[in-house]
Every structure is written in structure tokens, then in C-alpha cells.
C-alpha positions in Angstrom: 24.4 77.2 -26.1 26.6 74.5 -27.7 27.2 73.0 -24.3 23.5 72.8 -23.7 23.0 71.0 -27.1 25.8 68.6 -26.3 24.3 67.8 -22.9 20.8 67.2 -24.5 22.4 65.1 -27.2 24.4 63.0 -24.7 21.2 62.5 -22.6 19.3 61.1 -25.6 22.2 58.9 -26.7 22.5 57.3 -23.3 18.8 57.2 -22.6 18.0 55.4 -25.8 21.2 53.4 -26.4 19.5 50.1 -25.8 16.9 50.8 -28.5 19.5 50.7 -31.3 21.3 47.6 -30.0 19.6 44.3 -30.9 19.9 41.6 -28.4 21.9 38.6 -29.4 20.0 35.3 -30.0 21.0 32.4 -27.9 20.8 28.7 -28.9 19.9 25.8 -26.6 20.2 24.8 -23.9 18.0 21.8 -24.7 17.9 21.7 -28.5 21.1 23.1 -30.1 20.8 24.5 -33.6 17.1 25.1 -33.4 14.7 27.3 -31.5 17.0 30.4 -30.9 15.6 32.7 -28.2 16.4 36.0 -26.5 17.1 36.5 -22.8 14.4 38.5 -21.1 15.8 39.8 -17.8 13.2 40.1 -15.0 10.0 39.7 -16.9 6.9 41.3 -15.4 5.1 38.0 -15.6 7.6 35.6 -13.9 8.0 32.1 -15.2 6.7 29.5 -12.7 9.4 26.9 -12.6 7.3 24.5 -10.5 4.3 24.0 -12.8 3.9 21.7 -15.7 3.6 23.3 -19.2 1.2 21.1 -21.1 0.6 22.5 -24.5 -0.7 21.2 -27.8 0.5 23.1 -30.9 -1.9 23.2 -33.8 0.3 23.4 -36.9 -1.4 23.8 -40.3 0.9 25.9 -42.5 4.1 25.2 -44.4 6.7 27.7 -45.5 6.5 29.0 -49.1 10.0 27.7 -49.8 10.1 23.9 -49.4 13.9 24.2 -48.7 13.1 26.2 -45.5 12.5 24.8 -42.1 8.9 25.0 -41.0 9.1 27.9 -38.4 6.1 26.5 -36.6 8.0 23.3 -35.9 10.9 25.5 -34.8 8.6 27.2 -32.4 8.4 24.0 -30.3 12.2 24.1 -30.0 11.9 27.8 -28.9 9.3 26.8 -26.4 11.6 24.2 -24.9 14.8 26.2 -25.0 13.4 29.4 -23.5 11.7 27.6 -20.6 14.7 25.3 -19.8 17.0 28.4 -19.9 14.8 30.1 -17.3 15.0 27.1 -14.9 12.0 25.0 -15.8 12.9 21.3 -15.6 12.6 19.7 -19.1 10.3 17.0 -17.6 7.8 19.7 -16.8 7.6 20.7 -20.5 5.0 18.6 -22.3 4.5 19.9 -25.8 2.6 17.9 -28.5 2.5 18.8 -32.2 -0.7 18.2 -34.1 0.1 18.6 -37.8 -2.4 19.0 -40.7 -2.9 21.1 -43.8 0.1 22.0 -45.9 2.4 21.5 -42.9 1.8 17.8 -43.2 4.3 17.6 -46.1 7.0 18.4 -43.5 6.5 14.9 -42.1 7.4 13.1 -45.3 10.5 10.9 -45.4 13.3 12.5 -47.2 12.9 10.4 -50.3 9.3 11.4 -50.8 9.8 15.0 -49.8 12.6 15.2 -52.4 10.4 13.6 -55.1 7.6 16.2 -54.4 9.7 19.3 -53.9 13.2 18.6 -55.4 15.0 19.3 -52.2 15.8 17.5 -49.0 13.3 17.7 -46.1 14.7 20.5 -43.9 12.5 19.4 -41.0 13.8 16.0 -40.3 16.8 16.9 -38.1 14.5 18.9 -35.8 11.8 16.3 -35.8 14.4 13.7 -34.8 15.6 15.9 -31.9 12.0 16.3 -30.7 11.5 12.6 -30.9 14.6 12.0 -28.8 12.8 14.0 -26.1 9.7 11.9 -26.4 7.6 14.7 -27.9 4.6 13.4 -29.8 4.1 14.4 -33.4 0.6 13.7 -34.5 -0.6 13.8 -38.1 -4.2 14.4 -39.1 -5.6 11.3 -40.8 -7.9 13.3 -43.0 -4.9 15.4 -44.2 -2.9 12.2 -44.7 -5.7 10.7 -46.9 -6.4 13.9 -48.9 -2.7 14.5 -49.6 -1.6 10.9 -50.2 0.7 10.8 -47.2 0.6 7.0 -46.6 2.4 5.3 -43.7 5.3 4.2 -45.9 5.9 7.9 -47.0 5.8 9.6 -43.7 8.5 10.1 -41.0 8.7 6.9 -39.0 7.9 8.5 -35.6 4.6 10.1 -36.8 1.5 9.1 -34.8 -1.7 9.1 -36.9 -5.0 10.4 -35.5 -8.5 10.2 -37.0 -8.3 14.0 -37.5 -6.6 17.1 -36.2 -9.8 18.0 -34.6 -9.9 14.7 -32.7 -6.3 15.1 -31.5 -6.8 18.7 -30.5 -9.9 17.8 -28.5 -8.2 14.8 -26.9 -5.3 16.9 -25.6 -7.5 19.8 -24.5 -9.6 17.3 -22.5 -6.3 16.3 -20.8 -5.8 20.0 -19.8 -3.3 20.9 -22.5 -3.4 24.5 -23.5 -4.0 25.1 -27.2 -1.6 27.2 -29.2 -2.8 27.6 -32.7 -1.0 29.2 -35.7 
């Protein structure tokens, strides 16, 4: 009887061993320090490494804690890292950020962010890495106007659009897939 219980216990221990073990996050390979991902061995939906991944990210929310990185900005780093790690050439990845709403404050220069929130802008390091990869960061002009984010106050690589709606329509008309948060 005890041997039977031991056998059943061992079966369940080995059968479900992976459930209790969290996978380790990996960083990079394209943007180190941001966009950690998990390895997904043999996904049922395979990644096509020969197609372009044109995507416009609609980002409207900021974190509650102004000292925290905007996780929606970090998602772009995740998008890049996970696809490069699976063999997609970085030149096939074509993300665009369209920023509006409270997320727009993440595009402030450090001086103005610190004046507003009392802390350094935690988004600038990531934004600079995205810029080094020629990834457009577009600010809604309506948000900029309503939240007093003038050209002299915003991160120098920000592109201004008439509105987030205009930018989103523009990129969707260019066959970019929309990912909205």
C-alpha cells in the first residue's frame, strides 16, 4: 500500500514538475536592459522569419508611479527582443509608437518631468535606445496642446502629429497592424 502511494506521488511530482518551476526571463538580444522575454520552445503558431512585422502601438496610459518605466513603452522592447531572438532580422521589425493621454508625460525632457513629478524620467533611456534603432515615437498634437507639452519640453526625437487618431489611421493605411492598450 505504501509503495503504491509512493509510486503515485512520484508520478505526480515528475508529471507536474514544470508547473512549479518558473521560466527564467531573458534580456536582449537587441535591447539590453529592457523588454525581457521568455523562451517559447516550438510554439504551435510558428514565427515567420521571412515576413515584415509592421505594427503601430497605441499607447495612452502612464504608470501610477511616475518613477516607474512605462510598461507599454517596454512592450516595444519586448516585441523587438522576442522576435530577434527567434530569428527575425531586425530590419523586418517595423514598430511605431503613437503616444497620447497620460502616457505623453513620459516623453518630457528630464528637466520638465522632474519639475512635474519630482523624479527623473525613467523612460528616456529606453526611448533613446528605440531612437538608435530608428523607431518613430509620435506624440498626439491634441494631447500636447491640452497637457502643455510644448516642443521645448518634450524629448527631442518626438514626432508631432495632428492627433493620435490621424497617426493611427495613417499607419493603418500603410498596412501596419494596430496593437492598442
